C-alpha positions in Angstrom: -19.2 -30.6 -54.2 -15.6 -29.5 -54.1 -16.8 -26.0 -53.1 -18.6 -27.3 -50.1 -15.5 -29.2 -48.8 -13.4 -26.0 -49.2 -16.1 -23.9 -47.6 -16.5 -26.4 -44.7 -12.7 -26.5 -44.2 -12.5 -22.7 -44.1 -15.4 -22.5 -41.6 -13.7 -25.2 -39.5 -10.4 -23.3 -39.7 -12.2 -20.0 -38.6 -13.9 -21.7 -35.7 -10.6 -23.2 -34.6 -8.9 -19.8 -34.8 -11.7 -18.2 -32.9 -11.5 -20.9 -30.2 -7.7 -20.4 -29.9 -8.2 -16.6 -29.8 -11.0 -16.8 -27.3 -8.8 -18.9 -25.0 -5.9 -16.6 -25.3 -8.0 -13.5 -24.6 -9.3 -15.0 -21.4 -6.0 -16.3 -20.0 -4.7 -14.2 -17.1 -7.3 -11.5 -17.6 -8.8 -11.6 -14.1 -10.0 -8.7 -12.0 -10.4 -9.6 -8.4 -12.7 -7.4 -6.3 -12.4 -7.5 -2.5 -14.8 -5.7 -0.1 -16.3 -6.0 3.3 -19.7 -5.6 5.0 -19.4 -4.4 8.5 -21.5 -2.9 11.3 -19.2 0.1 11.3 -18.0 2.5 8.7 -15.9 5.6 9.2 -14.0 8.2 7.1 -10.3 7.6 7.3 -7.9 10.6 7.6 -4.2 10.9 7.5 -3.0 14.0 9.3 -6.6 15.1 9.4 -6.8 15.0 5.6 -9.2 12.7 3.8 -8.0 13.2 0.2 -4.5 12.5 -1.2 -2.5 12.9 2.0 1.2 13.8 1.8 3.6 13.5 4.7 6.4 16.0 4.3 9.7 14.8 5.7 12.5 17.2 6.9 15.6 17.4 4.8 18.6 15.4 6.1 22.2 15.4 5.3 23.6 12.6 3.2 26.3 12.1 5.9 23.5 11.0 8.3 22.9 8.0 6.0 26.5 7.2 5.2 26.6 3.7 6.8 24.4 0.6 6.1 21.4 0.7 8.4 21.6 4.4 9.3 18.3 6.1 9.8 17.4 9.8 10.1 14.6 12.3 9.9 11.9 10.4 11.8 8.5 12.0 11.1 5.2 11.1 12.9 1.9 11.1 11.0 -1.6 10.4 12.3 -4.1 7.9 11.0 -7.6 8.5 12.3 -11.2 7.7 11.8 -14.1 10.2 12.0 -17.9 10.1 11.4 -18.2 6.6 12.9 -21.3 5.2 14.5 -20.6 5.3 18.3 -20.1 1.6 19.3 -21.5 0.0 22.4 -18.1 -1.4 23.3 -14.5 -0.6 22.3 -13.8 -1.5 18.7 -10.3 -2.5 17.6 -9.4 -1.1 14.2 -6.6 -2.5 12.1 -4.7 -0.3 9.7 -3.4 -2.2 6.7 -0.5 -0.9 4.7 0.7 -2.2 1.3 3.9 -0.7 0.0 4.6 0.4 -3.5 8.1 -0.4 -4.8 9.1 -2.3 -1.7 12.8 -3.2 -1.2 14.0 -6.6 -0.3 14.4 -5.4 3.3 10.7 -4.4 3.4 11.1 -0.7 3.1 9.6 1.7 0.6 11.9 2.1 -2.3 12.8 5.6 -3.4 11.5 6.7 -6.8 13.3 10.0 -6.6 16.9 10.7 -7.7 18.7 10.3 -4.3 20.5 7.0 -4.3 21.0 4.4 -1.6 18.1 5.7 0.5 14.6 4.2 1.2 11.8 5.1 3.6 11.0 2.9 6.6 7.5 2.8 8.0 7.3 2.6 11.8 4.4 1.2 13.9 2.9 3.2 16.8 5.6 1.7 19.0 8.2 3.1 16.6 9.3 -0.4 15.5 10.1 -0.9 11.8 7.3 -2.3 9.7 8.1 -5.0 7.1 6.2 -4.2 3.9 7.3 -7.3 1.9 3.7 -8.4 2.4 0.6 -6.6 3.7 1.3 -5.1 7.1 -1.7 -5.2 9.5 -1.1 -2.8 12.4 -3.1 -2.7 15.6 -3.4 0.2 18.0 -6.3 2.3 16.7 -9.3 1.9 19.1 -12.7 3.4 18.7 -13.8 3.7 22.3 -17.3 2.9 23.5 -19.6 5.8 22.7 -17.2 7.8 20.6 -17.3 8.6 16.9 -13.6 9.2 16.2 -10.2 7.9 17.1 -6.6 8.3 15.9 -3.1 6.9 16.4 0.3 7.9 15.2 2.8 6.0 13.0 6.2 7.1 11.9 8.4 7.2 8.8 12.1 7.8 8.5 14.9 7.7 5.9 17.0 4.6 5.9 20.1 3.7 4.0 20.0 -0.1 3.6 23.5 -0.3 2.1 25.0 3.0 3.2 26.4 5.8 1.0 23.3 7.8 0.4 23.6 10.6 -2.1 21.8 13.9 -2.2 18.6 14.2 -4.2 14.8 13.9 -3.9 13.1 11.0 -2.1 9.6 9.9 -3.0 7.8 6.7 -1.9 4.2 5.7 -1.4 2.1 3.2 0.5 -1.5 2.2 0.2 -3.7 2.0 3.3 -7.0 0.7 4.4 -8.7 0.0 7.7 -10.7 -3.0 9.0 -12.9 -3.2 12.1 -12.4 -6.0 14.5 
C-alpha cells in the first residue's frame, strides 16, 4: 500500500511538473502571420532590381555633418511595380517602410563604424519620413490600362547630434506595398 502512495505522489509530481513546463513553453511563443488577398499583384522593384536591392550613397566629408541636424549626400532611389494586371481605373499603391535600428528621431541608425551619423528616408516630396512606427507613403499610382508604375524616394546622411566622424555607414529598411 505504501508503494502505491509513493508511486501516486511521484506521478502527481510529474504531471504537475509537465503542466508547469507546458505553460512555460507556450508563454510568449507566438508567431503572427499577416497577409492580404487583393485583386492586384505586381512584382516590386527598387532601382529596377527585384532581389536584395542596395542603394549606394556618395561619400561625404565629416565636416558636412558637423552640426546637429546637418544633412548631406541626398540620393534618390526608385520604387516601382511591374507585371501588374492592367486596372480599369487608376490604382493607388501605398509603399510601407519599417526601419531596422531606428533612432529616437525616427531615422535609420548606423550599424557601421562612423559615429554621430544616421540615414534619413525622404518621401517623394523630399520631406523626412519618421520611422519610429510603420511609415505608409502614397504617391505610387498604377494608371488605368498600364502594367507598371514607379516613384522616387530619397535618403540622406543626417547628424542628429552633430560631430559626425569618418567611417562606414550601413542601415536598412524593410518595405512592402499595398493596393488601395
